[in-house]
C-alpha positions as CSV (number, residue, x, y, z in Angstrom):
1,M,140.5,70.9,99.9
2,S,142.8,73.9,99.7
3,L,146.5,73.5,99.4
4,I,147.2,77.1,100.6
5,T,145.0,79.4,102.6
6,W,145.4,83.1,102.6
7,D,146.8,84.3,105.9
8,K,147.0,88.1,106.2
9,E,149.7,88.0,108.8
10,K,151.8,85.6,106.8
11,F,151.2,86.8,103.3
12,S,150.3,90.5,103.4
13,V,152.9,92.7,101.7
14,G,151.2,95.9,102.7
15,V,150.1,96.8,99.2
16,D,146.4,96.2,98.8
17,E,146.4,95.6,95.0
18,M,149.2,93.1,95.3
19,N,147.5,91.3,98.2
20,E,144.4,90.9,96.2
21,Q,146.4,89.6,93.3
22,H,148.2,87.2,95.6
23,K,144.8,85.9,96.9
24,K,143.7,85.3,93.3
25,W,147.0,83.5,92.6
26,I,146.6,81.3,95.6
27,S,143.0,80.4,94.4
28,L,144.5,79.4,91.1
29,I,147.1,77.1,92.8
30,N,144.2,75.6,94.8
31,K,142.2,75.1,91.6
32,L,145.2,73.3,89.9
33,H,145.6,71.2,93.1
34,G,141.9,70.3,93.0
35,S,142.1,69.4,89.3
36,L,145.0,67.0,90.0
37,I,143.1,65.3,92.8
38,T,139.6,65.1,91.3
39,P,139.6,64.9,87.5
40,N,137.0,67.1,85.9
41,P,136.8,68.1,82.2
42,E,135.7,71.6,83.1
43,T,138.8,72.1,85.3
44,S,141.4,69.8,83.9
45,P,145.0,70.2,84.9
46,E,145.8,71.4,81.4
47,I,143.2,74.2,81.7
48,A,144.2,75.1,85.3
49,I,147.9,75.3,84.5
50,K,147.3,77.5,81.5
51,E,145.1,79.8,83.5
52,M,147.8,80.0,86.2
53,I,150.4,80.8,83.6
54,D,148.3,83.6,82.1
55,Y,147.5,85.1,85.5
56,T,151.1,84.8,86.7
57,A,152.3,86.7,83.6
58,F,149.6,89.4,84.4
59,H,150.5,89.6,88.1
60,F,154.3,89.7,87.5
61,K,153.8,92.5,85.0
62,Q,151.7,94.5,87.4
63,E,154.2,93.9,90.2
64,E,157.2,94.8,88.1
65,D,155.5,98.0,86.9
66,L,154.9,98.9,90.6
67,L,158.6,98.2,91.5
68,Q,159.8,100.4,88.7
69,E,157.4,103.1,89.6
70,V,158.7,103.2,93.2
71,Q,162.3,102.7,92.1
72,F,162.7,99.5,94.2
73,P,166.4,98.8,94.4
74,G,165.9,95.0,94.2
75,Y,164.0,95.2,91.0
76,E,166.4,93.3,88.8
77,K,166.7,90.4,91.2
78,H,163.0,90.3,91.7
79,K,162.4,90.2,87.9
80,L,164.8,87.3,87.6
81,E,162.9,85.4,90.2
82,H,159.7,86.0,88.2
83,E,161.4,84.8,85.0
84,Y,162.7,81.6,86.8
85,F,159.2,80.8,88.0
86,I,157.6,81.4,84.6
87,L,160.1,78.8,83.2
88,K,159.1,76.4,85.9
89,L,155.4,76.9,85.1
90,E,156.0,76.4,81.4
91,K,157.9,73.1,82.2
92,L,155.1,71.9,84.4
93,D,152.6,72.8,81.6
94,Q,154.7,70.8,79.1
95,D,154.8,67.8,81.5
96,I,151.1,68.0,82.2
97,T,150.2,68.3,78.5
98,N,152.6,65.4,77.6
99,G,151.4,63.3,80.5
100,T,155.0,63.0,81.7
101,Y,154.6,64.4,85.2
102,V,155.3,61.8,87.8
103,L,154.0,63.0,91.1
104,K,151.1,65.3,91.7
105,T,152.5,66.0,95.1
106,Q,155.8,67.1,93.6
107,I,154.1,69.5,91.2
108,M,152.1,71.1,94.0
109,S,155.0,71.2,96.4
110,I,157.1,73.1,93.8
111,L,154.3,75.7,93.3
112,K,153.4,76.0,97.0
113,N,156.9,76.3,98.2
114,W,157.9,78.8,95.6
115,L,154.9,81.0,96.1
116,E,155.1,81.0,99.9
117,D,158.8,81.7,99.8
118,H,158.5,84.4,97.1
119,I,155.7,86.3,98.8
120,C,157.1,85.9,102.4
121,K,160.6,87.1,101.4
122,A,160.9,88.9,98.1
123,D,157.5,90.5,98.0
124,K,157.5,91.5,101.7
125,S,160.8,93.2,101.0
126,Y,159.3,95.5,98.4
127,G,156.3,96.0,100.7
128,A,158.6,97.2,103.5
129,Y,160.4,99.5,101.0
130,I,157.2,101.0,99.8
131,S,156.0,101.5,103.3
132,N,159.2,103.3,104.3
133,N,160.0,105.2,101.1
134,A,157.1,105.7,98.8
135,T,153.7,107.1,98.6
136,T,152.3,104.6,96.2
137,Q,149.8,102.0,97.6
């Protein structure tokens, strides 16, 4: 059962490469969600969260490079949002590894809400900027 489903109208930022990366990111959140619901040694929460952290770092680097390339005026704020989320993921990783996380629904709610809010607001703002001001896509 998926926690988040890609919805082009809701999530598209107008930059194909970033949309594809967002789809991958959503699939990783769904993978973590599945690992918390149905334990499986091949897809344990520990493995899933580490995969998400690695992919998130990759995605954020790609996105930040794009924002610098197009001289997005909200770059610094956007980068701070990324840094904040990485800290949240690292805390979740520690909690999962130490067995101290309390509610699986709380973990997934944090991830789902942040991702949806970030894509629908912050990422769409750079998509609009690129659409209106740059030739990169």
